[in-house]
ROVOTI-95400 format. One record per residue (C-alpha): residue in one letter; chain; y, z, x. Coordinates in nm, 4 decimals. Each point is the difference from the previous one (the first is absolute). Layout:
N
[site 'a'; 'A'; [Y; Z; X]] ...
# end
This chain:
198
[site 'e'; 'A'; [17.5312; 2.5428; -6.1390]] [site 'a'; 'A'; [-0.3258; -0.0930; 0.1343]] [site 'k'; 'A'; [-0.3475; 0.1365; -0.0854]] [site 'l'; 'A'; [-0.2509; 0.0658; 0.2469]] [site 't'; 'A'; [-0.3218; -0.0715; -0.1033]] [site 'v'; 'A'; [-0.2675; 0.1382; 0.2449]] [site 't'; 'A'; [-0.3940; -0.1301; -0.1256]] [site 'a'; 'A'; [-0.3215; 0.1580; 0.1227]] [site 'a'; 'A'; [-0.1548; -0.1766; 0.2927]] [site 'v'; 'A'; [-0.2754; -0.2284; -0.1262]] [site 'l'; 'A'; [-0.3182; -0.0359; 0.1272]] [site 'e'; 'A'; [-0.0230; -0.3790; 0.1819]] [site 's'; 'A'; [-0.3816; -0.0168; 0.1679]] [site 'i'; 'A'; [-0.2889; 0.2738; 0.0924]] [site 't'; 'A'; [-0.1424; -0.0343; 0.3357]] [site 'v'; 'A'; [-0.3843; 0.1180; 0.0457]] [site 'e'; 'A'; [-0.1622; 0.1000; 0.3172]] [site 't'; 'A'; [-0.3123; 0.2247; 0.1148]] [site 'v'; 'A'; [0.0628; 0.3007; 0.1441]] [site 'p'; 'A'; [0.0038; 0.0035; 0.3113]] [site 'a'; 'A'; [0.1429; -0.3640; 0.0093]] [site 'g'; 'A'; [-0.2161; -0.3233; 0.0188]] [site 't'; 'A'; [-0.3782; 0.0571; -0.1418]] [site 't'; 'A'; [-0.1657; -0.2909; -0.0846]] [site 's'; 'A'; [-0.3484; 0.1408; -0.0105]] [site 't'; 'A'; [-0.2076; 0.3389; -0.0761]] [site 'p'; 'A'; [-0.3769; 0.0191; -0.0139]] [site 'a'; 'A'; [-0.1185; 0.0917; -0.3586]] [site 'g'; 'A'; [0.0333; 0.3560; -0.1311]] [site 's'; 'A'; [0.3462; 0.0750; 0.2545]] [site 'p'; 'A'; [0.2746; 0.0539; -0.1812]] [site 'v'; 'A'; [0.3639; -0.1566; 0.0682]] [site 'q'; 'A'; [0.3528; 0.1430; -0.0416]] [site 'y'; 'A'; [0.2567; -0.1975; -0.1760]] [site 's'; 'A'; [0.3425; -0.0091; 0.0435]] [site 'a'; 'A'; [0.3231; -0.1195; -0.2492]] [site 'e'; 'A'; [0.3617; -0.1055; 0.1516]] [site 'g'; 'A'; [0.2717; -0.1062; -0.2377]] [site 'a'; 'A'; [0.2882; -0.2246; 0.0737]] [site 'y'; 'A'; [0.2691; 0.0285; -0.2556]] [site 't'; 'A'; [0.3272; -0.1726; -0.0731]] [site 'd'; 'A'; [0.2723; 0.2449; 0.2082]] [site 'g'; 'A'; [-0.2141; -0.0911; 0.2780]] [site 's'; 'A'; [-0.2190; 0.3306; 0.0372]] [site 'i'; 'A'; [-0.3373; 0.0497; 0.0562]] [site 'd'; 'A'; [-0.2517; 0.2717; -0.1502]] [site 'd'; 'A'; [-0.3103; 0.1076; 0.0234]] [site 'i'; 'A'; [-0.1392; -0.0536; -0.4173]] [site 's'; 'A'; [-0.3829; 0.1023; 0.1467]] [site 'n'; 'A'; [-0.0261; 0.2725; -0.2504]] [site 'e'; 'A'; [0.2103; -0.1859; -0.2800]] [site 'v'; 'A'; [-0.1398; -0.3399; -0.0264]] [site 's'; 'A'; [-0.3546; -0.0701; -0.1901]] [site 'w'; 'A'; [-0.3107; -0.1315; 0.2304]] [site 's'; 'A'; [-0.1811; -0.2223; -0.1035]] [site 'v'; 'A'; [-0.2404; -0.2634; 0.1579]] [site 'v'; 'A'; [0.0309; -0.3731; -0.0839]] [site 'd'; 'A'; [-0.1992; -0.3233; 0.1826]] [site 'e'; 'A'; [-0.3580; 0.2322; 0.0613]] [site 't'; 'A'; [-0.2549; -0.2442; 0.1275]] [site 'p'; 'A'; [-0.3881; 0.1581; 0.0412]] [site 'a'; 'A'; [-0.2071; -0.1146; 0.2116]] [site 's'; 'A'; [-0.2671; 0.0693; -0.1972]] [site 'e'; 'A'; [0.0824; -0.0702; -0.3892]] [site 'g'; 'A'; [0.0641; 0.3042; -0.2185]] [site 'd'; 'A'; [0.0841; 0.2282; 0.2941]] [site 'n'; 'A'; [0.2902; 0.2275; 0.0130]] [site 'v'; 'A'; [0.2209; -0.0663; 0.2963]] [site 'g'; 'A'; [0.2168; 0.2677; -0.0532]] [site 'd'; 'A'; [0.1837; 0.2552; -0.2424]] [site 'i'; 'A'; [0.4088; 0.1090; 0.0761]] [site 's'; 'A'; [0.1262; 0.3208; -0.1164]] [site 'n'; 'A'; [0.2433; 0.0856; -0.2003]] [site 'a'; 'A'; [-0.0507; 0.3496; -0.0238]] [site 'e'; 'A'; [0.2930; 0.2801; 0.1806]] [site 'g'; 'A'; [-0.1279; 0.0986; 0.2972]] [site 's'; 'A'; [-0.1848; -0.3162; 0.0630]] [site 'k'; 'A'; [0.2587; -0.2503; -0.1001]] [site 'g'; 'A'; [-0.1318; -0.3293; 0.2231]] [site 'e'; 'A'; [-0.3218; 0.1057; 0.1223]] [site 'l'; 'A'; [-0.2385; -0.2642; -0.0060]] [site 's'; 'A'; [-0.3603; 0.0705; -0.0949]] [site 't'; 'A'; [-0.2533; -0.3403; 0.1911]] [site 'f'; 'A'; [-0.3500; -0.0086; -0.1345]] [site 'f'; 'A'; [-0.1394; -0.3726; 0.0230]] [site 'e'; 'A'; [0.0976; -0.2268; 0.2649]] [site 'g'; 'A'; [0.2470; -0.2762; -0.1106]] [site 't'; 'A'; [0.3880; -0.0818; 0.0325]] [site 'l'; 'A'; [0.2757; 0.1627; -0.2422]] [site 'v'; 'A'; [0.3749; 0.0131; -0.0100]] [site 'v'; 'A'; [0.1773; 0.2959; -0.1230]] [site 'r'; 'A'; [0.2980; -0.0313; -0.1866]] [site 'a'; 'A'; [0.2815; 0.2873; -0.0975]] [site 's'; 'A'; [0.2155; -0.0509; -0.2823]] [site 'l'; 'A'; [0.3177; 0.1386; -0.1355]] [site 'd'; 'A'; [0.2631; -0.0662; -0.2391]] [site 'g'; 'A'; [-0.1033; -0.3704; -0.0237]] [site 'v'; 'A'; [-0.0508; -0.0454; 0.4074]] [site 'd'; 'A'; [-0.3108; -0.0365; 0.1344]] [site 'g'; 'A'; [-0.1115; -0.0142; 0.3681]] [site 'd'; 'A'; [-0.3439; -0.1177; 0.1354]] [site 'a'; 'A'; [-0.1378; 0.1419; 0.3454]] [site 'p'; 'A'; [-0.1806; -0.2435; 0.1828]] [site 'q'; 'A'; [-0.3174; -0.0630; -0.0585]] [site 'l'; 'A'; [-0.2894; 0.2458; 0.1125]] [site 't'; 'A'; [-0.3702; -0.0446; 0.1017]] [site 'v'; 'A'; [-0.2694; 0.1973; -0.0496]] [site 'd'; 'A'; [-0.2452; 0.0106; 0.2523]] [site 'a'; 'A'; [-0.3747; 0.1168; -0.1039]] [site 'a'; 'A'; [-0.0191; 0.3568; 0.0051]] [site 'v'; 'A'; [-0.0896; 0.2080; 0.3144]] [site 'l'; 'A'; [-0.3212; 0.1171; 0.0448]] [site 'e'; 'A'; [0.0520; 0.3967; 0.0553]] [site 's'; 'A'; [-0.3549; 0.1418; -0.0186]] [site 'v'; 'A'; [-0.3654; -0.0561; -0.0290]] [site 't'; 'A'; [-0.1787; 0.2489; -0.1878]] [site 'i'; 'A'; [-0.3909; 0.0763; -0.0193]] [site 't'; 'A'; [-0.2517; 0.1716; -0.2749]] [site 'p'; 'A'; [-0.1740; 0.2019; -0.0851]] [site 'i'; 'A'; [0.1922; 0.2648; 0.2581]] [site 'n'; 'A'; [-0.2348; 0.1923; 0.2721]] [site 'p'; 'A'; [-0.3445; -0.0456; -0.2084]] [site 'a'; 'A'; [-0.3569; 0.1603; 0.0823]] [site 'i'; 'A'; [-0.3105; -0.1885; -0.0557]] [site 'p'; 'A'; [-0.3744; 0.0972; 0.0625]] [site 'l'; 'A'; [-0.1413; -0.2237; 0.2796]] [site 'n'; 'A'; [-0.1701; -0.3307; -0.0668]] [site 't'; 'A'; [0.2755; -0.0779; -0.2866]] [site 'q'; 'A'; [0.3128; -0.1984; 0.0108]] [site 'q'; 'A'; [0.3688; 0.0268; -0.1083]] [site 'q'; 'A'; [0.2090; -0.2837; -0.1308]] [site 'f'; 'A'; [0.3331; 0.0567; 0.1028]] [site 't'; 'A'; [0.3162; -0.1826; -0.1090]] [site 'a'; 'A'; [0.3087; -0.1068; 0.1499]] [site 't'; 'A'; [0.3590; 0.0168; -0.2061]] [site 'a'; 'A'; [0.3298; -0.1516; 0.1853]] [site 'n'; 'A'; [0.2799; 0.1897; -0.1000]] [site 'y'; 'A'; [0.3493; -0.2509; -0.0252]] [site 'g'; 'A'; [0.3984; 0.0954; 0.0458]] [site 'n'; 'A'; [0.0252; -0.1178; -0.3506]] [site 'g'; 'A'; [-0.2168; 0.2413; -0.1426]] [site 't'; 'A'; [-0.2893; -0.2344; -0.0672]] [site 's'; 'A'; [-0.3621; 0.0818; 0.1084]] [site 'v'; 'A'; [-0.2813; -0.2655; 0.0733]] [site 'd'; 'A'; [-0.3290; 0.0097; 0.0962]] [site 'v'; 'A'; [-0.0857; -0.1172; 0.3558]] [site 't'; 'A'; [-0.3783; 0.1188; 0.0168]] [site 'd'; 'A'; [-0.1444; -0.3520; 0.0659]] [site 'q'; 'A'; [0.3154; -0.0861; 0.2350]] [site 'a'; 'A'; [-0.0054; 0.3324; 0.1708]] [site 's'; 'A'; [-0.1702; -0.0167; 0.4012]] [site 'w'; 'A'; [-0.2390; 0.3404; -0.0733]] [site 't'; 'A'; [-0.1335; 0.2500; 0.3179]] [site 's'; 'A'; [-0.1920; 0.2715; 0.0394]] [site 'd'; 'A'; [0.1147; 0.2650; 0.3132]] [site 'd'; 'A'; [-0.3842; 0.0892; 0.0253]] [site 'e'; 'A'; [-0.3058; -0.2843; -0.0726]] [site 'n'; 'A'; [-0.2270; 0.2300; 0.0979]] [site 'v'; 'A'; [0.0964; 0.1946; -0.3548]] [site 'a'; 'A'; [0.0982; -0.2290; -0.1989]] [site 't'; 'A'; [0.0964; -0.4278; -0.0138]] [site 'v'; 'A'; [0.1981; -0.1618; -0.2051]] [site 'q'; 'A'; [0.0120; -0.3529; -0.1456]] [site 'n'; 'A'; [0.2655; -0.2938; 0.0438]] [site 'g'; 'A'; [-0.0553; -0.3310; -0.2257]] [site 'p'; 'A'; [-0.2294; 0.0115; -0.2810]] [site 'n'; 'A'; [0.0086; 0.3582; -0.0820]] [site 's'; 'A'; [0.3021; 0.0961; 0.2029]] [site 'g'; 'A'; [0.0719; 0.3826; -0.0388]] [site 'l'; 'A'; [-0.3642; 0.0924; -0.0173]] [site 'a'; 'A'; [-0.1067; 0.2783; 0.1958]] [site 't'; 'A'; [-0.3572; 0.0994; 0.1244]] [site 's'; 'A'; [-0.1089; 0.3373; 0.1305]] [site 'v'; 'A'; [-0.2675; -0.1016; 0.3112]] [site 'g'; 'A'; [-0.2365; 0.2952; 0.0330]] [site 'n'; 'A'; [0.2213; 0.2307; 0.1280]] [site 'a'; 'A'; [0.1585; 0.2743; -0.0837]] [site 'g'; 'A'; [0.4324; 0.0531; 0.0377]] [site 'q'; 'A'; [0.3310; -0.1899; -0.0329]] [site 'a'; 'A'; [0.1396; -0.3054; 0.0336]] [site 'v'; 'A'; [0.3668; -0.0917; -0.0832]] [site 'i'; 'A'; [-0.0255; -0.3394; -0.2018]] [site 'e'; 'A'; [0.3157; -0.2070; 0.0436]] [site 'a'; 'A'; [0.1626; -0.2965; -0.1370]] [site 's'; 'A'; [0.2643; -0.2187; 0.1176]] [site 'f'; 'A'; [0.1900; -0.2630; -0.1485]] [site 'd'; 'A'; [0.3355; -0.1730; 0.0978]] [site 'g'; 'A'; [0.0959; 0.2755; 0.2921]] [site 'q'; 'A'; [-0.1019; 0.2866; -0.1897]] [site 's'; 'A'; [-0.2882; 0.2117; -0.0602]] [site 'g'; 'A'; [-0.1360; 0.3030; -0.1648]] [site 's'; 'A'; [-0.3180; 0.1909; 0.0436]] [site 's'; 'A'; [-0.2530; 0.2639; -0.1745]] [site 'l'; 'A'; [-0.1948; 0.2031; 0.1710]] [site 'l'; 'A'; [-0.3505; -0.0108; -0.1267]] [site 't'; 'A'; [-0.2686; 0.2765; 0.0388]] [site 'v'; 'A'; [-0.3601; -0.0671; -0.0210]] [site 'n'; 'A'; [-0.2116; 0.2684; -0.0061]] 
# end
């Protein structure tokens, strides 16, 4: 009597894609979700996103030493890539000795999200000065001092003026008590602080 031996289907290949599919670039600071499908010897295809081991390979930062991105293997966030700095990388999924690579992802410059000015709403005596600082806040969590690069304005130059160029952000009260909104604009974003002159 012939015996029929049934063996479990073996994983042949892994296909890795972004969710939604087709993402080839993203700004630093934006997460990218990946999924993995496994093709088996019996012709079946299964979602194996939560079974594979995720890794980043072929990472090329725009600036030497920068971390372009890391991918999670933690429950609840498996396959989620966190991006940090400009560069390129490839995401790999591995299971049972089989690897699958996603198309290369380009991580672009981080998006400027806001500009903040310090100090916030200070008060100064007549005929004195107040130095303001402008900080650009990016989507990847980095902050950069842009005091010298920002464009500064005062909405009431009878109360206070503010300098651009040398001594950028330096406000000077001009003899009248009152309030002036000091604003700094940089790369399409702006922030303000209310200066009170007593």
